[in-house]
A tleap script that builds the chain and sets N, CA, C and O, in Angstrom:
source leaprc.protein.ff14SB
mol = sequence {
  NMET ALA GLU VAL ASP PHE GLU ARG ARG LEU
  GLU ARG LEU PHE GLY GLU ALA PRO ASP LEU
  PRO ASP ALA LYS ALA PHE ALA GLU ARG ILE
  GLU ARG ARG LEU ASP ARG GLY TRP ASN LEU
  ARG ARG TRP LEU ILE GLY ALA ALA GLY LEU
  ALA GLY GLY ILE ILE GLY ALA SER GLN LEU
  PHE MET SER ASN LEU PHE GLU ARG VAL GLU
  THR ALA GLU HIE SER ALA ARG LEU VAL GLY
  GLN GLY ILE ALA ARG VAL THR PRO THR THR
  ASP MET VAL SER ALA LEU SER GLY GLY TYR
  GLY LEU TRP VAL ALA VAL GLY MET ALA VAL
  LEU ALA MET GLY PHE VAL VAL SER ARG MET
  ILE GLU GLU CILE
}
set mol.1.N position { 0.577 -1.386 -0.051 }
set mol.1.CA position { 0.292 0.123 -0.215 }
set mol.1.C position { 0.902 1.197 0.659 }
set mol.1.O position { 0.417 2.043 1.411 }
set mol.2.N position { 2.294 0.831 0.256 }
set mol.2.CA position { 3.369 1.881 0.774 }
set mol.2.C position { 3.086 3.005 -0.155 }
set mol.2.O position { 2.767 4.182 0.016 }
set mol.3.N position { 3.475 1.693 -1.981 }
set mol.3.CA position { 4.059 1.829 -2.973 }
set mol.3.C position { 3.092 2.583 -3.992 }
set mol.3.O position { 3.862 3.241 -4.692 }
set mol.4.N position { 1.925 2.790 -4.378 }
set mol.4.CA position { 0.985 2.566 -4.457 }
set mol.4.C position { 0.774 4.243 -3.540 }
set mol.4.O position { 0.970 5.034 -4.462 }
set mol.5.N position { 0.607 4.748 -2.789 }
set mol.5.CA position { 1.170 6.579 -1.963 }
set mol.5.C position { 1.990 6.700 -2.621 }
set mol.5.O position { 1.789 7.347 -3.648 }
set mol.6.N position { 3.278 6.160 -2.372 }
set mol.6.CA position { 4.694 6.798 -2.874 }
set mol.6.C position { 4.764 7.393 -4.476 }
set mol.6.O position { 5.447 8.283 -4.982 }
set mol.7.N position { 3.400 6.183 -5.200 }
set mol.7.CA position { 3.583 6.343 -6.958 }
set mol.7.C position { 2.983 7.256 -7.098 }
set mol.7.O position { 3.481 8.143 -7.792 }
set mol.8.N position { 1.292 7.515 -6.353 }
set mol.8.CA position { 0.700 9.020 -6.297 }
set mol.8.C position { 1.647 10.685 -6.410 }
set mol.8.O position { 1.971 11.508 -7.266 }
set mol.9.N position { 1.801 10.413 -4.686 }
set mol.9.CA position { 3.272 11.708 -4.701 }
set mol.9.C position { 4.064 11.902 -5.324 }
set mol.9.O position { 4.487 13.048 -5.173 }
set mol.10.N position { 4.780 11.104 -6.338 }
set mol.10.CA position { 5.274 11.411 -7.219 }
set mol.10.C position { 4.854 11.748 -8.134 }
set mol.10.O position { 5.357 12.663 -8.785 }
set mol.11.N position { 3.858 11.153 -8.457 }
set mol.11.CA position { 3.647 11.487 -9.962 }
set mol.11.C position { 2.684 13.719 -9.719 }
set mol.11.O position { 2.601 14.585 -10.589 }
set mol.12.N position { 2.479 13.745 -9.071 }
set mol.12.CA position { 1.439 14.609 -8.335 }
set mol.12.C position { 2.609 15.610 -8.261 }
set mol.12.O position { 2.046 16.676 -8.510 }
set mol.13.N position { 4.262 15.952 -8.009 }
set mol.13.CA position { 5.430 16.431 -8.231 }
set mol.13.C position { 5.055 17.124 -9.461 }
set mol.13.O position { 4.758 18.239 -9.888 }
set mol.14.N position { 5.305 15.251 -10.010 }
set mol.14.CA position { 6.146 15.704 -11.564 }
set mol.14.C position { 4.925 16.287 -12.752 }
set mol.14.O position { 4.792 16.437 -13.966 }
set mol.15.N position { 4.373 16.431 -11.799 }
set mol.15.CA position { 2.354 17.396 -12.899 }
set mol.15.C position { 2.722 18.870 -12.471 }
set mol.15.O position { 2.707 19.763 -13.318 }
set mol.16.N position { 3.125 19.178 -10.874 }
set mol.16.CA position { 3.179 20.435 -10.673 }
set mol.16.C position { 4.411 21.032 -10.878 }
set mol.16.O position { 4.856 21.584 -9.872 }
set mol.17.N position { 5.129 21.095 -11.916 }
set mol.17.CA position { 6.312 21.939 -11.959 }
set mol.17.C position { 6.484 23.095 -10.866 }
set mol.17.O position { 5.571 23.906 -10.709 }
set mol.18.N position { 7.995 23.185 -9.897 }
set mol.18.CA position { 8.038 24.226 -9.192 }
set mol.18.C position { 8.113 25.997 -10.172 }
set mol.18.O position { 8.077 26.038 -11.402 }
set mol.19.N position { 8.168 26.672 -9.701 }
set mol.19.CA position { 7.945 27.915 -10.187 }
set mol.19.C position { 8.921 28.051 -9.656 }
set mol.19.O position { 8.975 27.448 -8.584 }
set mol.20.N position { 10.699 29.193 -10.215 }
set mol.20.CA position { 11.606 28.490 -10.485 }
set mol.20.C position { 11.592 30.633 -10.517 }
set mol.20.O position { 11.237 31.330 -11.468 }
set mol.21.N position { 12.027 31.042 -9.351 }
set mol.21.CA position { 12.298 32.838 -9.454 }
set mol.21.C position { 12.497 33.600 -10.914 }
set mol.21.O position { 11.875 34.539 -11.411 }
set mol.22.N position { 13.625 32.809 -11.404 }
set mol.22.CA position { 13.781 33.486 -12.768 }
set mol.22.C position { 13.676 33.225 -14.005 }
set mol.22.O position { 14.356 33.330 -15.026 }
set mol.23.N position { 12.033 32.627 -13.493 }
set mol.23.CA position { 11.762 32.226 -14.864 }
set mol.23.C position { 10.947 33.284 -15.877 }
set mol.23.O position { 10.983 33.400 -17.102 }
set mol.24.N position { 10.250 33.955 -14.919 }
set mol.24.CA position { 10.199 35.630 -16.303 }
set mol.24.C position { 10.778 35.945 -17.497 }
set mol.24.O position { 10.525 35.726 -18.682 }
set mol.25.N position { 12.099 36.839 -16.521 }
set mol.25.CA position { 13.150 37.057 -16.854 }
set mol.25.C position { 14.320 35.987 -18.199 }
set mol.25.O position { 15.014 36.523 -19.063 }
set mol.26.N position { 14.176 34.169 -17.924 }
set mol.26.CA position { 14.085 33.683 -18.815 }
set mol.26.C position { 13.031 33.461 -20.712 }
set mol.26.O position { 13.441 33.385 -21.871 }
set mol.27.N position { 11.566 33.432 -20.063 }
set mol.27.CA position { 10.854 33.650 -21.160 }
set mol.27.C position { 11.157 34.984 -21.620 }
set mol.27.O position { 11.245 35.046 -22.846 }
set mol.28.N position { 11.354 36.128 -20.974 }
set mol.28.CA position { 12.055 36.928 -21.880 }
set mol.28.C position { 12.597 37.428 -22.739 }
set mol.28.O position { 12.311 38.063 -23.754 }
set mol.29.N position { 14.020 36.842 -21.892 }
set mol.29.CA position { 15.939 36.317 -22.755 }
set mol.29.C position { 15.383 35.414 -24.081 }
set mol.29.O position { 16.202 35.398 -25.000 }
set mol.30.N position { 14.458 34.857 -24.270 }
set mol.30.CA position { 14.338 33.546 -24.893 }
set mol.30.C position { 13.527 33.954 -25.795 }
set mol.30.O position { 13.750 33.413 -26.878 }
set mol.31.N position { 12.265 35.040 -25.803 }
set mol.31.CA position { 11.582 35.777 -26.594 }
set mol.31.C position { 12.197 36.723 -27.499 }
set mol.31.O position { 11.862 37.009 -28.649 }
set mol.32.N position { 13.330 37.243 -26.663 }
set mol.32.CA position { 14.347 37.850 -27.432 }
set mol.32.C position { 15.436 37.982 -28.503 }
set mol.32.O position { 15.903 38.822 -29.273 }
set mol.33.N position { 15.604 36.598 -28.107 }
set mol.33.CA position { 16.665 35.641 -29.170 }
set mol.33.C position { 15.804 35.667 -30.692 }
set mol.33.O position { 15.957 36.250 -31.766 }
set mol.34.N position { 14.499 34.365 -29.932 }
set mol.34.CA position { 13.587 34.287 -31.618 }
set mol.34.C position { 13.167 35.500 -31.732 }
set mol.34.O position { 12.636 35.390 -32.837 }
set mol.35.N position { 12.973 36.740 -31.388 }
set mol.35.CA position { 12.633 38.169 -32.232 }
set mol.35.C position { 14.128 38.608 -33.206 }
set mol.35.O position { 14.252 39.086 -34.334 }
set mol.36.N position { 14.999 38.236 -32.286 }
set mol.36.CA position { 16.061 38.517 -32.931 }
set mol.36.C position { 16.757 37.803 -34.246 }
set mol.36.O position { 17.703 38.345 -34.817 }
set mol.37.N position { 16.354 36.875 -34.563 }
set mol.37.CA position { 16.261 35.637 -35.390 }
set mol.37.C position { 15.645 36.446 -36.699 }
set mol.37.O position { 16.391 36.839 -37.596 }
set mol.38.N position { 14.410 36.628 -36.719 }
set mol.38.CA position { 14.064 36.805 -37.768 }
set mol.38.C position { 14.775 37.915 -38.545 }
set mol.38.O position { 15.329 37.324 -39.472 }
set mol.39.N position { 15.030 39.160 -38.636 }
set mol.39.CA position { 15.138 39.787 -39.751 }
set mol.39.C position { 16.291 38.912 -41.143 }
set mol.39.O position { 16.279 38.816 -42.370 }
set mol.40.N position { 17.443 38.286 -39.626 }
set mol.40.CA position { 18.758 37.607 -40.142 }
set mol.40.C position { 18.133 36.808 -41.223 }
set mol.40.O position { 18.396 36.915 -42.421 }
set mol.41.N position { 16.936 35.672 -40.464 }
set mol.41.CA position { 16.520 34.782 -41.112 }
set mol.41.C position { 15.755 35.110 -42.732 }
set mol.41.O position { 15.745 34.309 -43.667 }
set mol.42.N position { 15.054 36.714 -42.735 }
set mol.42.CA position { 14.553 36.909 -43.336 }
set mol.42.C position { 15.528 37.058 -45.192 }
set mol.42.O position { 15.315 36.602 -46.316 }
set mol.43.N position { 16.462 37.848 -44.630 }
set mol.43.CA position { 17.614 38.403 -45.163 }
set mol.43.C position { 18.280 36.847 -45.610 }
set mol.43.O position { 18.602 37.020 -46.785 }
set mol.44.N position { 18.528 35.855 -45.348 }
set mol.44.CA position { 18.987 34.743 -45.537 }
set mol.44.C position { 18.228 34.561 -46.824 }
set mol.44.O position { 18.582 34.812 -47.977 }
set mol.45.N position { 16.755 33.916 -46.215 }
set mol.45.CA position { 16.118 33.582 -47.604 }
set mol.45.C position { 15.656 34.236 -48.764 }
set mol.45.O position { 15.147 33.809 -49.800 }
set mol.46.N position { 16.001 35.586 -48.288 }
set mol.46.CA position { 15.681 36.632 -49.659 }
set mol.46.C position { 16.807 36.976 -50.331 }
set mol.46.O position { 16.549 37.407 -51.455 }
set mol.47.N position { 18.011 36.945 -50.048 }
set mol.47.CA position { 19.408 36.069 -50.795 }
set mol.47.C position { 19.358 34.748 -51.793 }
set mol.47.O position { 19.545 34.636 -53.005 }
set mol.48.N position { 18.919 33.503 -50.432 }
set mol.48.CA position { 19.142 32.622 -51.389 }
set mol.48.C position { 17.838 32.259 -52.282 }
set mol.48.O position { 17.703 31.214 -52.917 }
set mol.49.N position { 17.052 33.156 -52.219 }
set mol.49.CA position { 15.669 33.160 -53.135 }
set mol.49.C position { 16.241 33.499 -54.786 }
set mol.49.O position { 16.299 32.929 -55.876 }
set mol.50.N position { 16.664 35.030 -54.060 }
set mol.50.CA position { 17.613 36.057 -54.875 }
set mol.50.C position { 18.760 35.601 -56.637 }
set mol.50.O position { 18.859 35.826 -57.844 }
set mol.51.N position { 19.426 34.750 -55.320 }
set mol.51.CA position { 21.034 34.058 -56.053 }
set mol.51.C position { 20.206 32.310 -56.864 }
set mol.51.O position { 20.624 32.133 -58.008 }
set mol.52.N position { 19.138 31.123 -56.340 }
set mol.52.CA position { 18.030 31.064 -57.161 }
set mol.52.C position { 17.367 31.603 -58.175 }
set mol.52.O position { 16.512 31.027 -58.849 }
set mol.53.N position { 17.589 32.256 -58.250 }
set mol.53.CA position { 16.811 33.062 -59.506 }
set mol.53.C position { 17.844 33.377 -60.240 }
set mol.53.O position { 17.622 33.295 -61.448 }
set mol.54.N position { 18.614 33.621 -60.020 }
set mol.54.CA position { 19.690 33.917 -61.127 }
set mol.54.C position { 20.169 32.531 -61.757 }
set mol.54.O position { 20.463 32.200 -62.906 }
set mol.55.N position { 20.128 31.855 -60.536 }
set mol.55.CA position { 20.665 30.652 -61.482 }
set mol.55.C position { 19.927 30.178 -62.028 }
set mol.55.O position { 20.393 29.341 -62.801 }
set mol.56.N position { 18.795 30.279 -62.048 }
set mol.56.CA position { 18.096 29.711 -62.694 }
set mol.56.C position { 17.925 30.098 -63.906 }
set mol.56.O position { 17.875 29.298 -64.840 }
set mol.57.N position { 17.780 31.784 -64.088 }
set mol.57.CA position { 17.941 32.207 -65.160 }
set mol.57.C position { 19.117 31.787 -66.361 }
set mol.57.O position { 19.051 31.422 -67.535 }
set mol.58.N position { 20.217 32.051 -65.382 }
set mol.58.CA position { 20.980 31.460 -66.370 }
set mol.58.C position { 21.424 29.900 -67.180 }
set mol.58.O position { 22.221 29.658 -68.086 }
set mol.59.N position { 20.476 29.004 -66.353 }
set mol.59.CA position { 20.823 28.288 -66.704 }
set mol.59.C position { 19.454 27.402 -68.385 }
set mol.59.O position { 19.438 26.408 -69.111 }
set mol.60.N position { 18.627 28.629 -68.133 }
set mol.60.CA position { 17.366 28.836 -69.093 }
set mol.60.C position { 17.905 28.941 -69.986 }
set mol.60.O position { 17.850 28.039 -70.822 }
set mol.61.N position { 18.890 30.428 -70.272 }
set mol.61.CA position { 19.432 30.995 -71.331 }
set mol.61.C position { 20.714 29.989 -72.188 }
set mol.61.O position { 20.989 29.872 -73.382 }
set mol.62.N position { 21.181 29.493 -71.178 }
set mol.62.CA position { 21.971 28.719 -71.397 }
set mol.62.C position { 21.725 27.382 -72.335 }
set mol.62.O position { 22.524 26.844 -73.102 }
set mol.63.N position { 20.160 26.964 -71.981 }
set mol.63.CA position { 19.903 25.746 -71.911 }
set mol.63.C position { 19.593 25.942 -73.907 }
set mol.63.O position { 19.137 24.972 -74.512 }
set mol.64.N position { 19.838 26.953 -74.490 }
set mol.64.CA position { 19.425 27.385 -75.997 }
set mol.64.C position { 18.008 27.586 -75.813 }
set mol.64.O position { 17.290 27.631 -76.812 }
set mol.65.N position { 17.534 27.710 -74.696 }
set mol.65.CA position { 15.647 27.962 -74.634 }
set mol.65.C position { 14.301 28.511 -76.132 }
set mol.65.O position { 13.200 28.091 -76.489 }
set mol.66.N position { 15.043 29.392 -76.490 }
set mol.66.CA position { 14.437 29.875 -77.660 }
set mol.66.C position { 14.137 28.999 -79.655 }
set mol.66.O position { 13.412 29.100 -80.645 }
set mol.67.N position { 15.437 28.140 -79.055 }
set mol.67.CA position { 15.653 27.349 -80.330 }
set mol.67.C position { 14.488 25.933 -79.342 }
set mol.67.O position { 14.263 24.877 -79.935 }
set mol.68.N position { 14.113 26.079 -78.422 }
set mol.68.CA position { 14.286 25.098 -78.714 }
set mol.68.C position { 12.142 25.380 -78.550 }
set mol.68.O position { 11.221 24.772 -79.095 }
set mol.69.N position { 12.142 26.098 -77.944 }
set mol.69.CA position { 10.791 26.375 -78.045 }
set mol.69.C position { 10.039 26.909 -79.665 }
set mol.69.O position { 8.842 26.715 -79.880 }
set mol.70.N position { 10.788 27.462 -80.503 }
set mol.70.CA position { 11.005 27.397 -81.944 }
set mol.70.C position { 10.369 25.687 -82.847 }
set mol.70.O position { 9.694 25.454 -83.850 }
set mol.71.N position { 10.937 24.991 -81.976 }
set mol.71.CA position { 11.538 23.665 -82.449 }
set mol.71.C position { 9.788 22.780 -82.142 }
set mol.71.O position { 9.381 21.877 -82.872 }
set mol.72.N position { 9.058 23.290 -81.004 }
set mol.72.CA position { 7.702 22.942 -80.145 }
set mol.72.C position { 6.722 23.543 -80.617 }
set mol.72.O position { 5.659 22.930 -80.525 }
set mol.73.N position { 6.687 24.792 -81.223 }
set mol.73.CA position { 6.098 25.805 -82.441 }
set mol.73.C position { 5.993 24.982 -83.593 }
set mol.73.O position { 4.832 24.920 -83.999 }
set mol.74.N position { 7.002 24.181 -84.408 }
set mol.74.CA position { 7.105 23.444 -85.549 }
set mol.74.C position { 5.897 21.729 -84.838 }
set mol.74.O position { 4.732 21.578 -85.207 }
set mol.75.N position { 6.517 20.889 -83.994 }
set mol.75.CA position { 6.227 20.116 -83.415 }
set mol.75.C position { 4.517 19.908 -83.511 }
set mol.75.O position { 3.784 19.187 -84.187 }
set mol.76.N position { 4.280 21.066 -82.331 }
set mol.76.CA position { 2.850 22.505 -82.475 }
set mol.76.C position { 1.718 21.900 -83.784 }
set mol.76.O position { 0.803 21.076 -83.759 }
set mol.77.N position { 2.125 22.499 -84.543 }
set mol.77.CA position { 1.682 22.515 -85.928 }
set mol.77.C position { 2.021 21.130 -86.910 }
set mol.77.O position { 1.392 21.063 -87.966 }
set mol.78.N position { 2.687 20.380 -86.691 }
set mol.78.CA position { 2.680 18.965 -87.199 }
set mol.78.C position { 1.185 17.647 -86.626 }
set mol.78.O position { 0.334 16.910 -87.125 }
set mol.79.N position { 1.728 18.097 -85.262 }
set mol.79.CA position { 0.290 17.530 -84.390 }
set mol.79.C position { -0.298 18.602 -84.095 }
set mol.79.O position { -0.055 19.063 -82.980 }
set mol.80.N position { -1.282 19.361 -85.018 }
set mol.80.CA position { -2.343 19.939 -85.121 }
set mol.80.C position { -2.431 19.363 -87.101 }
set mol.80.O position { -3.608 19.110 -87.359 }
set mol.81.N position { -1.796 19.217 -87.959 }
set mol.81.CA position { -1.681 19.366 -88.806 }
set mol.81.C position { -2.684 18.079 -88.962 }
set mol.81.O position { -3.673 17.832 -89.651 }
set mol.82.N position { -1.785 17.263 -87.792 }
set mol.82.CA position { -2.456 15.268 -87.469 }
set mol.82.C position { -4.065 15.333 -87.119 }
set mol.82.O position { -4.877 14.467 -87.444 }
set mol.83.N position { -4.375 16.610 -86.348 }
set mol.83.CA position { -5.441 16.313 -85.716 }
set mol.83.C position { -6.788 16.452 -86.801 }
set mol.83.O position { -7.971 16.144 -86.651 }
set mol.84.N position { -6.007 17.087 -88.009 }
set mol.84.CA position { -6.772 17.930 -88.918 }
set mol.84.C position { -7.403 16.948 -90.165 }
set mol.84.O position { -8.332 17.086 -90.961 }
set mol.85.N position { -6.544 16.038 -89.941 }
set mol.85.CA position { -6.813 14.815 -91.083 }
set mol.85.C position { -7.484 13.782 -90.088 }
set mol.85.O position { -7.665 12.797 -90.804 }
set mol.86.N position { -8.059 13.410 -88.524 }
set mol.86.CA position { -8.644 12.777 -88.753 }
set mol.86.C position { -9.380 13.403 -88.544 }
set mol.86.O position { -9.494 14.489 -87.976 }
set mol.87.N position { -10.418 12.247 -89.351 }
set mol.87.CA position { -11.735 12.613 -89.416 }
set mol.87.C position { -13.418 12.022 -88.206 }
set mol.87.O position { -13.024 11.210 -87.369 }
set mol.88.N position { -14.455 12.214 -88.119 }
set mol.88.CA position { -14.603 11.388 -86.885 }
set mol.88.C position { -15.023 9.709 -87.672 }
set mol.88.O position { -15.021 8.775 -86.871 }
set mol.89.N position { -15.351 9.370 -89.109 }
set mol.89.CA position { -15.387 7.764 -88.995 }
set mol.89.C position { -14.115 7.241 -89.677 }
set mol.89.O position { -14.140 6.406 -90.581 }
set mol.90.N position { -12.466 8.063 -88.934 }
set mol.90.CA position { -11.773 6.776 -88.836 }
set mol.90.C position { -11.935 6.285 -87.396 }
set mol.90.O position { -12.496 6.848 -86.456 }
set mol.91.N position { -10.980 4.473 -87.470 }
set mol.91.CA position { -11.186 4.242 -86.724 }
set mol.91.C position { -10.161 4.014 -85.039 }
set mol.91.O position { -9.083 4.513 -85.362 }
set mol.92.N position { -10.056 3.694 -84.024 }
set mol.92.CA position { -10.079 4.689 -83.104 }
set mol.92.C position { -8.360 4.193 -83.142 }
set mol.92.O position { -8.018 5.138 -83.853 }
set mol.93.N position { -7.736 3.829 -83.033 }
set mol.93.CA position { -6.642 3.733 -83.296 }
set mol.93.C position { -6.120 4.255 -84.203 }
set mol.93.O position { -4.947 3.983 -83.946 }
set mol.94.N position { -6.088 5.090 -85.535 }
set mol.94.CA position { -5.380 5.841 -86.616 }
set mol.94.C position { -5.791 7.591 -85.457 }
set mol.94.O position { -4.920 8.389 -85.110 }
set mol.95.N position { -7.538 7.733 -85.068 }
set mol.95.CA position { -7.895 8.851 -83.792 }
set mol.95.C position { -6.595 9.248 -82.509 }
set mol.95.O position { -6.255 10.402 -82.249 }
set mol.96.N position { -5.947 7.846 -81.754 }
set mol.96.CA position { -5.558 7.964 -80.991 }
set mol.96.C position { -3.568 8.494 -81.909 }
set mol.96.O position { -2.668 9.048 -81.277 }
set mol.97.N position { -3.495 8.142 -83.173 }
set mol.97.CA position { -1.619 8.379 -83.550 }
set mol.97.C position { -1.964 9.510 -84.147 }
set mol.97.O position { -0.953 10.070 -84.571 }
set mol.98.N position { -3.127 10.215 -84.417 }
set mol.98.CA position { -2.963 10.838 -84.851 }
set mol.98.C position { -3.250 12.717 -84.305 }
set mol.98.O position { -3.394 13.790 -84.891 }
set mol.99.N position { -3.213 12.259 -82.936 }
set mol.99.CA position { -2.751 13.032 -81.955 }
set mol.99.C position { -4.060 12.948 -80.899 }
set mol.99.O position { -3.735 12.777 -79.724 }
set mol.100.N position { -5.004 13.014 -81.082 }
set mol.100.CA position { -6.094 12.679 -79.679 }
set mol.100.C position { -6.072 11.814 -78.312 }
set mol.100.O position { -6.959 11.589 -77.489 }
set mol.101.N position { -4.639 11.395 -78.392 }
set mol.101.CA position { -3.753 10.178 -77.560 }
set mol.101.C position { -3.201 11.405 -77.001 }
set mol.101.O position { -2.982 11.551 -75.799 }
set mol.102.N position { -2.966 12.346 -77.957 }
set mol.102.CA position { -1.452 13.277 -77.222 }
set mol.102.C position { -2.050 13.692 -76.125 }
set mol.102.O position { -1.918 13.383 -74.941 }
set mol.103.N position { -2.807 14.524 -76.750 }
set mol.103.CA position { -4.036 15.359 -75.744 }
set mol.103.C position { -4.851 14.814 -74.791 }
set mol.103.O position { -5.606 15.371 -73.995 }
set mol.104.N position { -4.643 13.825 -74.942 }
set mol.104.CA position { -5.336 12.729 -73.778 }
set mol.104.C position { -4.064 12.689 -72.335 }
set mol.104.O position { -4.068 13.371 -71.310 }
set mol.105.N position { -3.776 12.377 -72.466 }
set mol.105.CA position { -2.705 12.089 -72.190 }
set mol.105.C position { -1.922 13.398 -71.617 }
set mol.105.O position { -1.499 13.695 -70.500 }
set mol.106.N position { -1.919 13.888 -72.575 }
set mol.106.CA position { -1.367 15.560 -71.854 }
set mol.106.C position { -2.363 15.784 -70.944 }
set mol.106.O position { -1.865 15.415 -69.881 }
set mol.107.N position { -3.735 16.259 -70.677 }
set mol.107.CA position { -5.005 16.332 -70.250 }
set mol.107.C position { -4.556 15.658 -68.710 }
set mol.107.O position { -4.497 16.331 -67.681 }
set mol.108.N position { -4.281 14.298 -68.787 }
set mol.108.CA position { -4.103 13.243 -67.667 }
set mol.108.C position { -3.060 13.864 -67.336 }
set mol.108.O position { -3.307 14.614 -66.391 }
set mol.109.N position { -1.725 13.920 -67.755 }
set mol.109.CA position { -0.731 14.613 -67.084 }
set mol.109.C position { -0.955 16.044 -66.009 }
set mol.109.O position { -0.509 16.016 -64.862 }
set mol.110.N position { -1.647 17.177 -66.520 }
set mol.110.CA position { -1.948 18.417 -66.589 }
set mol.110.C position { -2.928 17.506 -65.200 }
set mol.110.O position { -2.251 17.635 -64.180 }
set mol.111.N position { -3.833 16.934 -64.981 }
set mol.111.CA position { -4.742 16.269 -64.021 }
set mol.111.C position { -3.287 15.699 -62.882 }
set mol.111.O position { -2.480 16.627 -62.920 }
set mol.112.N position { -3.110 15.337 -62.586 }
set mol.112.CA position { -2.047 14.054 -61.915 }
set mol.112.C position { -1.175 15.724 -61.719 }
set mol.112.O position { -0.183 15.522 -61.019 }
set mol.113.N position { -1.226 16.525 -61.936 }
set mol.113.CA position { 0.146 17.237 -61.751 }
set mol.113.C position { -0.919 18.186 -60.485 }
set mol.113.O position { -0.801 18.241 -59.261 }
set mol.114.N position { -1.868 18.798 -61.354 }
set mol.114.CA position { -3.135 19.539 -60.009 }
set mol.114.C position { -2.799 19.179 -58.580 }
set mol.114.O position { -2.177 19.873 -57.775 }
set mol.115.N position { -3.490 17.566 -58.341 }
set mol.115.CA position { -3.816 16.512 -57.285 }
set mol.115.C position { -2.164 17.002 -56.628 }
set mol.115.O position { -1.874 17.819 -55.755 }
set mol.116.N position { -1.532 16.341 -57.257 }
set mol.116.CA position { 0.222 16.518 -56.291 }
set mol.116.C position { 0.121 18.075 -56.018 }
set mol.116.O position { 0.185 18.228 -54.798 }
set mol.117.N position { 0.003 19.164 -56.598 }
set mol.117.CA position { 0.342 20.340 -56.145 }
set mol.117.C position { -0.617 20.504 -54.738 }
set mol.117.O position { -0.150 20.642 -53.608 }
set mol.118.N position { -2.360 20.445 -55.148 }
set mol.118.CA position { -2.798 20.092 -54.446 }
set mol.118.C position { -2.590 19.646 -53.504 }
set mol.118.O position { -2.963 20.316 -52.540 }
set mol.119.N position { -2.052 18.602 -53.266 }
set mol.119.CA position { -1.351 17.278 -51.969 }
set mol.119.C position { -0.624 18.396 -51.204 }
set mol.119.O position { -0.947 18.614 -50.037 }
set mol.120.N position { 0.333 19.109 -51.797 }
set mol.120.CA position { 1.460 19.819 -51.282 }
set mol.120.C position { 1.050 20.784 -50.194 }
set mol.120.O position { 1.597 20.980 -49.109 }
set mol.121.N position { -0.159 21.413 -50.773 }
set mol.121.CA position { -0.176 23.049 -50.820 }
set mol.121.C position { -1.051 22.967 -48.954 }
set mol.121.O position { -1.177 23.926 -48.192 }
set mol.122.N position { -1.499 21.543 -48.704 }
set mol.122.CA position { -2.710 20.689 -47.757 }
set mol.122.C position { -1.960 20.522 -47.416 }
set mol.122.O position { -2.271 21.192 -46.431 }
set mol.123.N position { -1.103 20.235 -47.207 }
set mol.123.CA position { 0.868 19.517 -46.103 }
set mol.123.C position { 1.361 20.411 -46.017 }
set mol.123.O position { 2.553 20.138 -45.876 }
set mol.124.N position { 1.166 21.791 -46.004 }
set mol.124.CA position { 1.842 22.858 -46.152 }
set mol.124.C position { 1.752 23.919 -44.634 }
set mol.124.O position { 2.348 24.996 -44.597 }
savepdb mol mol.pdb
quit
């Protein structure tokens, strides 16, 4: 019986933390430290974002982006011509090979990206 009383007393003592004489000063000191670090953090995050933007822009220019856009425009014209040749009377295989399958795949990819982005936003 003594053990049960001892354990109850011990639990009560641990449940009620004693007030320390410098608790208020300690809390104020910690709050000042936390507030002081935000300016530095903001500057570091901004500098990292600026550096990342500069690196990303330089990579785009170095990768011949404009040539690739022109090539993509040419490919889009070819796909458009292929779609124009498909008529409703053609069978499904030729319709898919004519460009409709590409648009279905693009639509599904956009939908999947939307799900991924919404999931990421939800978790943040």
